[in-house]
mmCIF file of the N, C-alpha and C atoms, coordinates in Angstrom:
data_MODEL
# 
_entry.id   MODEL 
# 
loop_
_atom_site.group_PDB 
_atom_site.id 
_atom_site.type_symbol 
_atom_site.label_atom_id 
_atom_site.label_alt_id 
_atom_site.label_comp_id 
_atom_site.label_asym_id 
_atom_site.label_entity_id 
_atom_site.label_seq_id 
_atom_site.pdbx_PDB_ins_code 
_atom_site.Cartn_x 
_atom_site.Cartn_y 
_atom_site.Cartn_z 
_atom_site.occupancy 
_atom_site.B_iso_or_equiv 
_atom_site.pdbx_formal_charge 
_atom_site.auth_seq_id 
_atom_site.auth_comp_id 
_atom_site.auth_asym_id 
_atom_site.auth_atom_id 
_atom_site.pdbx_PDB_model_num 
ATOM 1   N N  . MET A 1 1  ? -25.569 53.895 -108.356 1.00 0.00 ? 1  MET A N  1 
ATOM 2   C CA . MET A 1 1  ? -26.640 54.663 -108.970 1.00 0.00 ? 1  MET A CA 1 
ATOM 3   C C  . MET A 1 1  ? -27.948 54.314 -108.285 1.00 0.00 ? 1  MET A C  1 
ATOM 4   N N  . GLY A 1 2  ? -28.834 55.282 -108.099 1.00 0.00 ? 2  GLY A N  1 
ATOM 5   C CA . GLY A 1 2  ? -30.105 55.076 -107.423 1.00 0.00 ? 2  GLY A CA 1 
ATOM 6   C C  . GLY A 1 2  ? -31.113 54.379 -108.307 1.00 0.00 ? 2  GLY A C  1 
ATOM 7   N N  . PRO A 1 3  ? -32.322 54.198 -107.786 1.00 0.00 ? 3  PRO A N  1 
ATOM 8   C CA . PRO A 1 3  ? -33.347 53.517 -108.569 1.00 0.00 ? 3  PRO A CA 1 
ATOM 9   C C  . PRO A 1 3  ? -33.714 54.327 -109.806 1.00 0.00 ? 3  PRO A C  1 
ATOM 10  N N  . GLY A 1 4  ? -34.117 53.614 -110.852 1.00 0.00 ? 4  GLY A N  1 
ATOM 11  C CA . GLY A 1 4  ? -34.532 54.272 -112.072 1.00 0.00 ? 4  GLY A CA 1 
ATOM 12  C C  . GLY A 1 4  ? -35.959 54.771 -111.983 1.00 0.00 ? 4  GLY A C  1 
ATOM 13  N N  . TYR A 1 5  ? -36.791 54.043 -111.228 1.00 0.00 ? 5  TYR A N  1 
ATOM 14  C CA . TYR A 1 5  ? -38.193 54.394 -111.077 1.00 0.00 ? 5  TYR A CA 1 
ATOM 15  C C  . TYR A 1 5  ? -38.791 53.580 -109.939 1.00 0.00 ? 5  TYR A C  1 
ATOM 16  N N  . PHE A 1 6  ? -40.034 53.875 -109.600 1.00 0.00 ? 6  PHE A N  1 
ATOM 17  C CA . PHE A 1 6  ? -40.754 53.158 -108.551 1.00 0.00 ? 6  PHE A CA 1 
ATOM 18  C C  . PHE A 1 6  ? -42.012 52.554 -109.139 1.00 0.00 ? 6  PHE A C  1 
ATOM 19  N N  . VAL A 1 7  ? -42.405 51.386 -108.639 1.00 0.00 ? 7  VAL A N  1 
ATOM 20  C CA . VAL A 1 7  ? -43.649 50.736 -109.030 1.00 0.00 ? 7  VAL A CA 1 
ATOM 21  C C  . VAL A 1 7  ? -44.410 50.367 -107.762 1.00 0.00 ? 7  VAL A C  1 
ATOM 22  N N  . ILE A 1 8  ? -45.703 50.128 -107.926 1.00 0.00 ? 8  ILE A N  1 
ATOM 23  C CA . ILE A 1 8  ? -46.535 49.736 -106.785 1.00 0.00 ? 8  ILE A CA 1 
ATOM 24  C C  . ILE A 1 8  ? -46.711 48.225 -106.800 1.00 0.00 ? 8  ILE A C  1 
ATOM 25  N N  . ALA A 1 9  ? -46.391 47.608 -105.670 1.00 0.00 ? 9  ALA A N  1 
ATOM 26  C CA . ALA A 1 9  ? -46.618 46.174 -105.490 1.00 0.00 ? 9  ALA A CA 1 
ATOM 27  C C  . ALA A 1 9  ? -47.837 45.998 -104.599 1.00 0.00 ? 9  ALA A C  1 
ATOM 28  N N  . ILE A 1 10 ? -48.745 45.108 -104.995 1.00 0.00 ? 10 ILE A N  1 
ATOM 29  C CA . ILE A 1 10 ? -49.913 44.773 -104.182 1.00 0.00 ? 10 ILE A CA 1 
ATOM 30  C C  . ILE A 1 10 ? -49.570 43.492 -103.428 1.00 0.00 ? 10 ILE A C  1 
ATOM 31  N N  . LEU A 1 11 ? -49.753 43.524 -102.116 1.00 0.00 ? 11 LEU A N  1 
ATOM 32  C CA . LEU A 1 11 ? -49.448 42.382 -101.263 1.00 0.00 ? 11 LEU A CA 1 
ATOM 33  C C  . LEU A 1 11 ? -50.727 41.857 -100.632 1.00 0.00 ? 11 LEU A C  1 
ATOM 34  N N  . GLY A 1 12 ? -50.883 40.548 -100.617 1.00 0.00 ? 12 GLY A N  1 
ATOM 35  C CA . GLY A 1 12 ? -52.013 39.915 -99.945  1.00 0.00 ? 12 GLY A CA 1 
ATOM 36  C C  . GLY A 1 12 ? -51.545 39.370 -98.616  1.00 0.00 ? 12 GLY A C  1 
ATOM 37  N N  . CYS A 1 13 ? -52.281 39.690 -97.540  1.00 0.00 ? 13 CYS A N  1 
ATOM 38  C CA . CYS A 1 13 ? -51.870 39.304 -96.196  1.00 0.00 ? 13 CYS A CA 1 
ATOM 39  C C  . CYS A 1 13 ? -52.960 38.472 -95.530  1.00 0.00 ? 13 CYS A C  1 
ATOM 40  N N  . ALA A 1 14 ? -52.549 37.394 -94.896  1.00 0.00 ? 14 ALA A N  1 
ATOM 41  C CA . ALA A 1 14 ? -53.497 36.505 -94.231  1.00 0.00 ? 14 ALA A CA 1 
ATOM 42  C C  . ALA A 1 14 ? -53.782 36.931 -92.795  1.00 0.00 ? 14 ALA A C  1 
ATOM 43  N N  . ASP A 1 15 ? -52.868 37.663 -92.183  1.00 0.00 ? 15 ASP A N  1 
ATOM 44  C CA . ASP A 1 15 ? -53.007 37.938 -90.752  1.00 0.00 ? 15 ASP A CA 1 
ATOM 45  C C  . ASP A 1 15 ? -52.884 39.415 -90.393  1.00 0.00 ? 15 ASP A C  1 
ATOM 46  N N  . GLY A 1 16 ? -53.361 40.281 -91.226  1.00 0.00 ? 16 GLY A N  1 
ATOM 47  C CA . GLY A 1 16 ? -53.377 41.694 -90.899  1.00 0.00 ? 16 GLY A CA 1 
ATOM 48  C C  . GLY A 1 16 ? -52.106 42.461 -91.220  1.00 0.00 ? 16 GLY A C  1 
ATOM 49  N N  . GLY A 1 17 ? -51.156 41.854 -91.900  1.00 0.00 ? 17 GLY A N  1 
ATOM 50  C CA . GLY A 1 17 ? -50.015 42.620 -92.351  1.00 0.00 ? 17 GLY A CA 1 
ATOM 51  C C  . GLY A 1 17 ? -48.650 42.082 -92.007  1.00 0.00 ? 17 GLY A C  1 
ATOM 52  N N  . THR A 1 18 ? -48.555 40.971 -91.268  1.00 0.00 ? 18 THR A N  1 
ATOM 53  C CA . THR A 1 18 ? -47.215 40.485 -90.942  1.00 0.00 ? 18 THR A CA 1 
ATOM 54  C C  . THR A 1 18 ? -46.729 39.402 -91.893  1.00 0.00 ? 18 THR A C  1 
ATOM 55  N N  . ALA A 1 19 ? -47.586 38.550 -92.386  1.00 0.00 ? 19 ALA A N  1 
ATOM 56  C CA . ALA A 1 19 ? -47.195 37.505 -93.341  1.00 0.00 ? 19 ALA A CA 1 
ATOM 57  C C  . ALA A 1 19 ? -47.872 37.791 -94.670  1.00 0.00 ? 19 ALA A C  1 
ATOM 58  N N  . CYS A 1 20 ? -47.203 38.580 -95.511  1.00 0.00 ? 20 CYS A N  1 
ATOM 59  C CA . CYS A 1 20 ? -47.794 39.017 -96.777  1.00 0.00 ? 20 CYS A CA 1 
ATOM 60  C C  . CYS A 1 20 ? -47.082 38.371 -97.964  1.00 0.00 ? 20 CYS A C  1 
ATOM 61  N N  . THR A 1 21 ? -47.849 38.168 -99.028  1.00 0.00 ? 21 THR A N  1 
ATOM 62  C CA . THR A 1 21 ? -47.358 37.581 -100.260 1.00 0.00 ? 21 THR A CA 1 
ATOM 63  C C  . THR A 1 21 ? -47.579 38.564 -101.401 1.00 0.00 ? 21 THR A C  1 
ATOM 64  N N  . PRO A 1 22 ? -46.570 38.826 -102.231 1.00 0.00 ? 22 PRO A N  1 
ATOM 65  C CA . PRO A 1 22 ? -46.804 39.686 -103.393 1.00 0.00 ? 22 PRO A CA 1 
ATOM 66  C C  . PRO A 1 22 ? -47.806 39.016 -104.345 1.00 0.00 ? 22 PRO A C  1 
ATOM 67  N N  . VAL A 1 23 ? -48.836 39.743 -104.736 1.00 0.00 ? 23 VAL A N  1 
ATOM 68  C CA . VAL A 1 23 ? -49.844 39.188 -105.647 1.00 0.00 ? 23 VAL A CA 1 
ATOM 69  C C  . VAL A 1 23 ? -49.885 39.916 -106.985 1.00 0.00 ? 23 VAL A C  1 
ATOM 70  N N  . ALA A 1 24 ? -49.345 41.118 -107.057 1.00 0.00 ? 24 ALA A N  1 
ATOM 71  C CA . ALA A 1 24 ? -49.327 41.864 -108.324 1.00 0.00 ? 24 ALA A CA 1 
ATOM 72  C C  . ALA A 1 24 ? -48.317 42.991 -108.236 1.00 0.00 ? 24 ALA A C  1 
ATOM 73  N N  . THR A 1 25 ? -47.744 43.326 -109.371 1.00 0.00 ? 25 THR A N  1 
ATOM 74  C CA . THR A 1 25 ? -46.911 44.518 -109.510 1.00 0.00 ? 25 THR A CA 1 
ATOM 75  C C  . THR A 1 25 ? -47.511 45.325 -110.649 1.00 0.00 ? 25 THR A C  1 
ATOM 76  N N  . LEU A 1 26 ? -47.921 46.534 -110.346 1.00 0.00 ? 26 LEU A N  1 
ATOM 77  C CA . LEU A 1 26 ? -48.570 47.365 -111.343 1.00 0.00 ? 26 LEU A CA 1 
ATOM 78  C C  . LEU A 1 26 ? -47.545 47.878 -112.351 1.00 0.00 ? 26 LEU A C  1 
ATOM 79  N N  . GLN A 1 27 ? -47.972 48.074 -113.573 1.00 0.00 ? 27 GLN A N  1 
ATOM 80  C CA . GLN A 1 27 ? -47.076 48.451 -114.665 1.00 0.00 ? 27 GLN A CA 1 
ATOM 81  C C  . GLN A 1 27 ? -46.723 49.934 -114.694 1.00 0.00 ? 27 GLN A C  1 
ATOM 82  N N  . THR A 1 28 ? -47.499 50.759 -114.019 1.00 0.00 ? 28 THR A N  1 
ATOM 83  C CA . THR A 1 28 ? -47.227 52.196 -114.023 1.00 0.00 ? 28 THR A CA 1 
ATOM 84  C C  . THR A 1 28 ? -45.925 52.474 -113.293 1.00 0.00 ? 28 THR A C  1 
ATOM 85  N N  . ARG A 1 29 ? -45.077 53.298 -113.901 1.00 0.00 ? 29 ARG A N  1 
ATOM 86  C CA . ARG A 1 29 ? -43.793 53.663 -113.308 1.00 0.00 ? 29 ARG A CA 1 
ATOM 87  C C  . ARG A 1 29 ? -43.847 55.104 -112.836 1.00 0.00 ? 29 ARG A C  1 
ATOM 88  N N  . TYR A 1 30 ? -43.275 55.350 -111.662 1.00 0.00 ? 30 TYR A N  1 
ATOM 89  C CA . TYR A 1 30 ? -43.246 56.686 -111.076 1.00 0.00 ? 30 TYR A CA 1 
ATOM 90  C C  . TYR A 1 30 ? -41.794 57.129 -110.949 1.00 0.00 ? 30 TYR A C  1 
ATOM 91  N N  . SER A 1 31 ? -41.551 58.390 -111.211 1.00 0.00 ? 31 SER A N  1 
ATOM 92  C CA . SER A 1 31 ? -40.178 58.891 -111.206 1.00 0.00 ? 31 SER A CA 1 
ATOM 93  C C  . SER A 1 31 ? -39.657 59.187 -109.808 1.00 0.00 ? 31 SER A C  1 
ATOM 94  N N  . SER A 1 32 ? -40.539 59.268 -108.806 1.00 0.00 ? 32 SER A N  1 
ATOM 95  C CA . SER A 1 32 ? -40.088 59.510 -107.436 1.00 0.00 ? 32 SER A CA 1 
ATOM 96  C C  . SER A 1 32 ? -40.907 58.663 -106.466 1.00 0.00 ? 32 SER A C  1 
ATOM 97  N N  . GLU A 1 33 ? -40.329 58.431 -105.302 1.00 0.00 ? 33 GLU A N  1 
ATOM 98  C CA . GLU A 1 33 ? -41.030 57.657 -104.283 1.00 0.00 ? 33 GLU A CA 1 
ATOM 99  C C  . GLU A 1 33 ? -42.264 58.406 -103.788 1.00 0.00 ? 33 GLU A C  1 
ATOM 100 N N  . ALA A 1 34 ? -42.182 59.734 -103.695 1.00 0.00 ? 34 ALA A N  1 
ATOM 101 C CA . ALA A 1 34 ? -43.321 60.537 -103.249 1.00 0.00 ? 34 ALA A CA 1 
ATOM 102 C C  . ALA A 1 34 ? -44.488 60.421 -104.224 1.00 0.00 ? 34 ALA A C  1 
ATOM 103 N N  . GLU A 1 35 ? -44.192 60.467 -105.505 1.00 0.00 ? 35 GLU A N  1 
ATOM 104 C CA . GLU A 1 35 ? -45.221 60.330 -106.544 1.00 0.00 ? 35 GLU A CA 1 
ATOM 105 C C  . GLU A 1 35 ? -45.874 58.945 -106.462 1.00 0.00 ? 35 GLU A C  1 
ATOM 106 N N  . CYS A 1 36 ? -45.058 57.928 -106.247 1.00 0.00 ? 36 CYS A N  1 
ATOM 107 C CA . CYS A 1 36 ? -45.558 56.559 -106.123 1.00 0.00 ? 36 CYS A CA 1 
ATOM 108 C C  . CYS A 1 36 ? -46.444 56.428 -104.878 1.00 0.00 ? 36 CYS A C  1 
ATOM 109 N N  . SER A 1 37 ? -45.964 56.929 -103.758 1.00 0.00 ? 37 SER A N  1 
ATOM 110 C CA . SER A 1 37 ? -46.716 56.843 -102.504 1.00 0.00 ? 37 SER A CA 1 
ATOM 111 C C  . SER A 1 37 ? -48.070 57.527 -102.605 1.00 0.00 ? 37 SER A C  1 
ATOM 112 N N  . ALA A 1 38 ? -48.118 58.646 -103.315 1.00 0.00 ? 38 ALA A N  1 
ATOM 113 C CA . ALA A 1 38 ? -49.378 59.373 -103.489 1.00 0.00 ? 38 ALA A CA 1 
ATOM 114 C C  . ALA A 1 38 ? -50.401 58.554 -104.275 1.00 0.00 ? 38 ALA A C  1 
ATOM 115 N N  . ALA A 1 39 ? -49.936 57.604 -105.086 1.00 0.00 ? 39 ALA A N  1 
ATOM 116 C CA . ALA A 1 39 ? -50.828 56.808 -105.931 1.00 0.00 ? 39 ALA A CA 1 
ATOM 117 C C  . ALA A 1 39 ? -51.242 55.478 -105.297 1.00 0.00 ? 39 ALA A C  1 
ATOM 118 N N  . THR A 1 40 ? -50.719 55.134 -104.123 1.00 0.00 ? 40 THR A N  1 
ATOM 119 C CA . THR A 1 40 ? -51.000 53.811 -103.549 1.00 0.00 ? 40 THR A CA 1 
ATOM 120 C C  . THR A 1 40 ? -52.467 53.620 -103.165 1.00 0.00 ? 40 THR A C  1 
ATOM 121 N N  . SER A 1 41 ? -53.118 54.635 -102.644 1.00 0.00 ? 41 SER A N  1 
ATOM 122 C CA . SER A 1 41 ? -54.531 54.481 -102.240 1.00 0.00 ? 41 SER A CA 1 
ATOM 123 C C  . SER A 1 41 ? -55.424 54.146 -103.416 1.00 0.00 ? 41 SER A C  1 
ATOM 124 N N  . SER A 1 42 ? -55.271 54.893 -104.494 1.00 0.00 ? 42 SER A N  1 
ATOM 125 C CA . SER A 1 42 ? -56.115 54.627 -105.665 1.00 0.00 ? 42 SER A CA 1 
ATOM 126 C C  . SER A 1 42 ? -55.745 53.290 -106.312 1.00 0.00 ? 42 SER A C  1 
ATOM 127 N N  . ALA A 1 43 ? -54.469 52.915 -106.268 1.00 0.00 ? 43 ALA A N  1 
ATOM 128 C CA . ALA A 1 43 ? -54.060 51.622 -106.819 1.00 0.00 ? 43 ALA A CA 1 
ATOM 129 C C  . ALA A 1 43 ? -54.669 50.477 -106.013 1.00 0.00 ? 43 ALA A C  1 
ATOM 130 N N  . LEU A 1 44 ? -54.712 50.634 -104.716 1.00 0.00 ? 44 LEU A N  1 
ATOM 131 C CA . LEU A 1 44 ? -55.297 49.602 -103.858 1.00 0.00 ? 44 LEU A CA 1 
ATOM 132 C C  . LEU A 1 44 ? -56.796 49.495 -104.083 1.00 0.00 ? 44 LEU A C  1 
ATOM 133 N N  . GLU A 1 45 ? -57.475 50.615 -104.231 1.00 0.00 ? 45 GLU A N  1 
ATOM 134 C CA . GLU A 1 45 ? -58.916 50.607 -104.514 1.00 0.00 ? 45 GLU A CA 1 
ATOM 135 C C  . GLU A 1 45 ? -59.229 49.928 -105.841 1.00 0.00 ? 45 GLU A C  1 
ATOM 136 N N  . ALA A 1 46 ? -58.347 50.052 -106.807 1.00 0.00 ? 46 ALA A N  1 
ATOM 137 C CA . ALA A 1 46 ? -58.571 49.467 -108.135 1.00 0.00 ? 46 ALA A CA 1 
ATOM 138 C C  . ALA A 1 46 ? -58.161 47.990 -108.209 1.00 0.00 ? 46 ALA A C  1 
ATOM 139 N N  . ASN A 1 47 ? -57.518 47.479 -107.173 1.00 0.00 ? 47 ASN A N  1 
ATOM 140 C CA . ASN A 1 47 ? -57.021 46.104 -107.188 1.00 0.00 ? 47 ASN A CA 1 
ATOM 141 C C  . ASN A 1 47 ? -57.471 45.350 -105.944 1.00 0.00 ? 47 ASN A C  1 
ATOM 142 N N  . THR A 1 48 ? -58.764 45.121 -105.840 1.00 0.00 ? 48 THR A N  1 
ATOM 143 C CA . THR A 1 48 ? -59.327 44.434 -104.674 1.00 0.00 ? 48 THR A CA 1 
ATOM 144 C C  . THR A 1 48 ? -59.775 43.012 -104.990 1.00 0.00 ? 48 THR A C  1 
ATOM 145 N N  . ASN A 1 49 ? -59.401 42.499 -106.144 1.00 0.00 ? 49 ASN A N  1 
ATOM 146 C CA . ASN A 1 49 ? -59.921 41.210 -106.602 1.00 0.00 ? 49 ASN A CA 1 
ATOM 147 C C  . ASN A 1 49 ? -59.054 40.018 -106.184 1.00 0.00 ? 49 ASN A C  1 
ATOM 148 N N  . PHE A 1 50 ? -58.262 40.155 -105.127 1.00 0.00 ? 50 PHE A N  1 
ATOM 149 C CA . PHE A 1 50 ? -57.427 39.065 -104.650 1.00 0.00 ? 50 PHE A CA 1 
ATOM 150 C C  . PHE A 1 50 ? -58.040 38.471 -103.389 1.00 0.00 ? 50 PHE A C  1 
ATOM 151 N N  . ASP A 1 51 ? -57.927 37.160 -103.229 1.00 0.00 ? 51 ASP A N  1 
ATOM 152 C CA . ASP A 1 51 ? -58.581 36.435 -102.135 1.00 0.00 ? 51 ASP A CA 1 
ATOM 153 C C  . ASP A 1 51 ? -57.715 36.426 -100.869 1.00 0.00 ? 51 ASP A C  1 
ATOM 154 N N  . PHE A 1 52 ? -57.586 37.595 -100.247 1.00 0.00 ? 52 PHE A N  1 
ATOM 155 C CA . PHE A 1 52 ? -56.876 37.750 -98.989  1.00 0.00 ? 52 PHE A CA 1 
ATOM 156 C C  . PHE A 1 52 ? -57.699 38.652 -98.088  1.00 0.00 ? 52 PHE A C  1 
ATOM 157 N N  . PRO A 1 53 ? -57.667 38.416 -96.785  1.00 0.00 ? 53 PRO A N  1 
ATOM 158 C CA . PRO A 1 53 ? -58.425 39.294 -95.885  1.00 0.00 ? 53 PRO A CA 1 
ATOM 159 C C  . PRO A 1 53 ? -57.892 40.727 -95.853  1.00 0.00 ? 53 PRO A C  1 
ATOM 160 N N  . THR A 1 54 ? -56.594 40.900 -96.081  1.00 0.00 ? 54 THR A N  1 
ATOM 161 C CA . THR A 1 54 ? -55.980 42.230 -96.066  1.00 0.00 ? 54 THR A CA 1 
ATOM 162 C C  . THR A 1 54 ? -55.112 42.398 -97.302  1.00 0.00 ? 54 THR A C  1 
ATOM 163 N N  . LEU A 1 55 ? -55.224 43.550 -97.949  1.00 0.00 ? 55 LEU A N  1 
ATOM 164 C CA . LEU A 1 55 ? -54.368 43.891 -99.083  1.00 0.00 ? 55 LEU A CA 1 
ATOM 165 C C  . LEU A 1 55 ? -53.608 45.173 -98.748  1.00 0.00 ? 55 LEU A C  1 
ATOM 166 N N  . LEU A 1 56 ? -52.335 45.218 -99.141  1.00 0.00 ? 56 LEU A N  1 
ATOM 167 C CA . LEU A 1 56 ? -51.501 46.398 -98.939  1.00 0.00 ? 56 LEU A CA 1 
ATOM 168 C C  . LEU A 1 56 ? -50.898 46.815 -100.271 1.00 0.00 ? 56 LEU A C  1 
ATOM 169 N N  . ALA A 1 57 ? -50.667 48.100 -100.429 1.00 0.00 ? 57 ALA A N  1 
ATOM 170 C CA . ALA A 1 57 ? -49.968 48.618 -101.609 1.00 0.00 ? 57 ALA A CA 1 
ATOM 171 C C  . ALA A 1 57 ? -48.684 49.261 -101.118 1.00 0.00 ? 57 ALA A C  1 
ATOM 172 N N  . ARG A 1 58 ? -47.558 48.836 -101.686 1.00 0.00 ? 58 ARG A N  1 
ATOM 173 C CA . ARG A 1 58 ? -46.251 49.349 -101.295 1.00 0.00 ? 58 ARG A CA 1 
ATOM 174 C C  . ARG A 1 58 ? -45.466 49.777 -102.535 1.00 0.00 ? 58 ARG A C  1 
ATOM 175 N N  . CYS A 1 59 ? -44.735 50.866 -102.410 1.00 0.00 ? 59 CYS A N  1 
ATOM 176 C CA . CYS A 1 59 ? -43.859 51.296 -103.493 1.00 0.00 ? 59 CYS A CA 1 
ATOM 177 C C  . CYS A 1 59 ? -42.569 50.505 -103.419 1.00 0.00 ? 59 CYS A C  1 
ATOM 178 N N  . ARG A 1 60 ? -42.071 50.153 -104.590 1.00 0.00 ? 60 ARG A N  1 
ATOM 179 C CA . ARG A 1 60 ? -40.838 49.376 -104.672 1.00 0.00 ? 60 ARG A CA 1 
ATOM 180 C C  . ARG A 1 60 ? -39.931 50.028 -105.711 1.00 0.00 ? 60 ARG A C  1 
ATOM 181 N N  . ALA A 1 61 ? -38.684 50.219 -105.346 1.00 0.00 ? 61 ALA A N  1 
ATOM 182 C CA . ALA A 1 61 ? -37.715 50.807 -106.266 1.00 0.00 ? 61 ALA A CA 1 
ATOM 183 C C  . ALA A 1 61 ? -37.306 49.770 -107.296 1.00 0.00 ? 61 ALA A C  1 
ATOM 184 N N  . GLU A 1 62 ? -37.237 50.179 -108.535 1.00 0.00 ? 62 GLU A N  1 
ATOM 185 C CA . GLU A 1 62 ? -36.813 49.315 -109.637 1.00 0.00 ? 62 GLU A CA 1 
ATOM 186 C C  . GLU A 1 62 ? -35.696 50.032 -110.378 1.00 0.00 ? 62 GLU A C  1 
ATOM 187 N N  . LYS A 1 63 ? -34.780 49.280 -110.901 1.00 0.00 ? 63 LYS A N  1 
ATOM 188 C CA . LYS A 1 63 ? -33.731 49.872 -111.731 1.00 0.00 ? 63 LYS A CA 1 
ATOM 189 C C  . LYS A 1 63 ? -34.227 49.931 -113.168 1.00 0.00 ? 63 LYS A C  1 
ATOM 190 N N  . SER A 1 64 ? -33.868 50.981 -113.863 1.00 0.00 ? 64 SER A N  1 
ATOM 191 C CA . SER A 1 64 ? -34.227 51.062 -115.276 1.00 0.00 ? 64 SER A CA 1 
ATOM 192 C C  . SER A 1 64 ? -33.421 50.016 -116.035 1.00 0.00 ? 64 SER A C  1 
ATOM 193 N N  . ALA A 1 65 ? -33.870 49.640 -117.199 1.00 0.00 ? 65 ALA A N  1 
ATOM 194 C CA . ALA A 1 65 ? -33.173 48.642 -118.015 1.00 0.00 ? 65 ALA A CA 1 
ATOM 195 C C  . ALA A 1 65 ? -31.758 49.106 -118.340 1.00 0.00 ? 65 ALA A C  1 
ATOM 196 N N  . GLU A 1 66 ? -31.574 50.387 -118.586 1.00 0.00 ? 66 GLU A N  1 
ATOM 197 C CA . GLU A 1 66 ? -30.257 50.910 -118.919 1.00 0.00 ? 66 GLU A CA 1 
ATOM 198 C C  . GLU A 1 66 ? -29.286 50.755 -117.759 1.00 0.00 ? 66 GLU A C  1 
ATOM 199 N N  . SER A 1 67 ? -29.719 51.103 -116.533 1.00 0.00 ? 67 SER A N  1 
ATOM 200 C CA . SER A 1 67 ? -28.798 51.001 -115.402 1.00 0.00 ? 67 SER A CA 1 
ATOM 201 C C  . SER A 1 67 ? -28.566 49.549 -115.022 1.00 0.00 ? 67 SER A C  1 
ATOM 202 N N  . ALA A 1 68 ? -29.549 48.671 -115.200 1.00 0.00 ? 68 ALA A N  1 
ATOM 203 C CA . ALA A 1 68 ? -29.369 47.251 -114.907 1.00 0.00 ? 68 ALA A CA 1 
ATOM 204 C C  . ALA A 1 68 ? -28.361 46.642 -115.871 1.00 0.00 ? 68 ALA A C  1 
ATOM 205 N N  . ASP A 1 69 ? -28.418 47.018 -117.153 1.00 0.00 ? 69 ASP A N  1 
ATOM 206 C CA . ASP A 1 69 ? -27.465 46.504 -118.136 1.00 0.00 ? 69 ASP A CA 1 
ATOM 207 C C  . ASP A 1 69 ? -26.043 46.939 -117.807 1.00 0.00 ? 69 ASP A C  1 
ATOM 208 N N  . SER A 1 70 ? -25.865 48.166 -117.362 1.00 0.00 ? 70 SER A N  1 
ATOM 209 C CA . SER A 1 70 ? -24.527 48.672 -117.095 1.00 0.00 ? 70 SER A CA 1 
ATOM 210 C C  . SER A 1 70 ? -23.918 48.067 -115.846 1.00 0.00 ? 70 SER A C  1 
ATOM 211 N N  . GLN A 1 71 ? -24.731 47.466 -114.958 1.00 0.00 ? 71 GLN A N  1 
ATOM 212 C CA . GLN A 1 71 ? -24.209 46.903 -113.726 1.00 0.00 ? 71 GLN A CA 1 
ATOM 213 C C  . GLN A 1 71 ? -24.076 45.390 -113.768 1.00 0.00 ? 71 GLN A C  1 
ATOM 214 N N  . ARG A 1 72 ? -24.381 44.754 -114.880 1.00 0.00 ? 72 ARG A N  1 
ATOM 215 C CA . ARG A 1 72 ? -24.248 43.307 -114.990 1.00 0.00 ? 72 ARG A CA 1 
ATOM 216 C C  . ARG A 1 72 ? -22.782 42.904 -115.012 1.00 0.00 ? 72 ARG A C  1 
ATOM 217 N N  . THR A 1 73 ? -22.505 41.766 -114.383 1.00 0.00 ? 73 THR A N  1 
ATOM 218 C CA . THR A 1 73 ? -21.157 41.214 -114.413 1.00 0.00 ? 73 THR A CA 1 
ATOM 219 C C  . THR A 1 73 ? -20.948 40.550 -115.762 1.00 0.00 ? 73 THR A C  1 
ATOM 220 N N  . PRO A 1 74 ? -19.844 40.818 -116.425 1.00 0.00 ? 74 PRO A N  1 
ATOM 221 C CA . PRO A 1 74 ? -19.626 40.191 -117.726 1.00 0.00 ? 74 PRO A CA 1 
ATOM 222 C C  . PRO A 1 74 ? -19.528 38.677 -117.572 1.00 0.00 ? 74 PRO A C  1 
ATOM 223 N N  . SER A 1 75 ? -20.085 37.957 -118.520 1.00 0.00 ? 75 SER A N  1 
ATOM 224 C CA . SER A 1 75 ? -20.037 36.501 -118.458 1.00 0.00 ? 75 SER A CA 1 
ATOM 225 C C  . SER A 1 75 ? -18.693 36.005 -118.950 1.00 0.00 ? 75 SER A C  1 
ATOM 226 N N  . LEU A 1 76 ? -18.284 34.850 -118.438 1.00 0.00 ? 76 LEU A N  1 
ATOM 227 C CA . LEU A 1 76 ? -17.019 34.242 -118.834 1.00 0.00 ? 76 LEU A CA 1 
ATOM 228 C C  . LEU A 1 76 ? -17.220 33.382 -120.061 1.00 0.00 ? 76 LEU A C  1 
ATOM 229 N N  . PRO A 1 77 ? -16.198 33.197 -120.861 1.00 0.00 ? 77 PRO A N  1 
ATOM 230 C CA . PRO A 1 77 ? -16.306 32.285 -122.003 1.00 0.00 ? 77 PRO A CA 1 
ATOM 231 C C  . PRO A 1 77 ? -16.653 30.874 -121.508 1.00 0.00 ? 77 PRO A C  1 
ATOM 232 N N  . ALA A 1 78 ? -17.300 30.090 -122.357 1.00 0.00 ? 78 ALA A N  1 
ATOM 233 C CA . ALA A 1 78 ? -17.757 28.759 -121.968 1.00 0.00 ? 78 ALA A CA 1 
ATOM 234 C C  . ALA A 1 78 ? -16.620 27.904 -121.418 1.00 0.00 ? 78 ALA A C  1 
ATOM 235 N N  . ARG A 1 79 ? -15.454 27.949 -122.002 1.00 0.00 ? 79 ARG A N  1 
ATOM 236 C CA . ARG A 1 79 ? -14.369 27.083 -121.530 1.00 0.00 ? 79 ARG A CA 1 
ATOM 237 C C  . ARG A 1 79 ? -13.895 27.493 -120.134 1.00 0.00 ? 79 ARG A C  1 
ATOM 238 N N  . ALA A 1 80 ? -14.062 28.743 -119.752 1.00 0.00 ? 80 ALA A N  1 
ATOM 239 C CA . ALA A 1 80 ? -13.656 29.203 -118.425 1.00 0.00 ? 80 ALA A CA 1 
ATOM 240 C C  . ALA A 1 80 ? -14.642 28.795 -117.343 1.00 0.00 ? 80 ALA A C  1 
ATOM 241 N N  . ARG A 1 81 ? -15.886 28.465 -117.734 1.00 0.00 ? 81 ARG A N  1 
ATOM 242 C CA . ARG A 1 81 ? -16.905 28.097 -116.752 1.00 0.00 ? 81 ARG A CA 1 
ATOM 243 C C  . ARG A 1 81 ? -16.836 26.614 -116.394 1.00 0.00 ? 81 ARG A C  1 
ATOM 244 N N  . ARG A 1 82 ? -16.187 25.810 -117.178 1.00 0.00 ? 82 ARG A N  1 
ATOM 245 C CA . ARG A 1 82 ? -16.122 24.374 -116.890 1.00 0.00 ? 82 ARG A CA 1 
ATOM 246 C C  . ARG A 1 82 ? -15.172 24.111 -115.745 1.00 0.00 ? 82 ARG A C  1 
ATOM 247 N N  . SER A 1 83 ? -15.503 23.092 -114.929 1.00 0.00 ? 83 SER A N  1 
ATOM 248 C CA . SER A 1 83 ? -14.612 22.752 -113.816 1.00 0.00 ? 83 SER A CA 1 
ATOM 249 C C  . SER A 1 83 ? -13.633 21.697 -114.200 1.00 0.00 ? 83 SER A C  1 
# 
């Protein structure tokens, strides 16, 4: 199953974009990658308060809670987990 939605991740970069660290994930969810990509410029403008010379906004696919629950591996009973 594909992603449930997309979110924007803000990345802080020390060297112009090659060594970046995630600094925030915005709470707004987008139903398509195109919709998310269209919102990255305004999201970046609204999130400039991080201490990095370069900031990037990237869309990231997230699974919805429903699809994540359905793909979890069932846990084993406690006695089966002991060695």
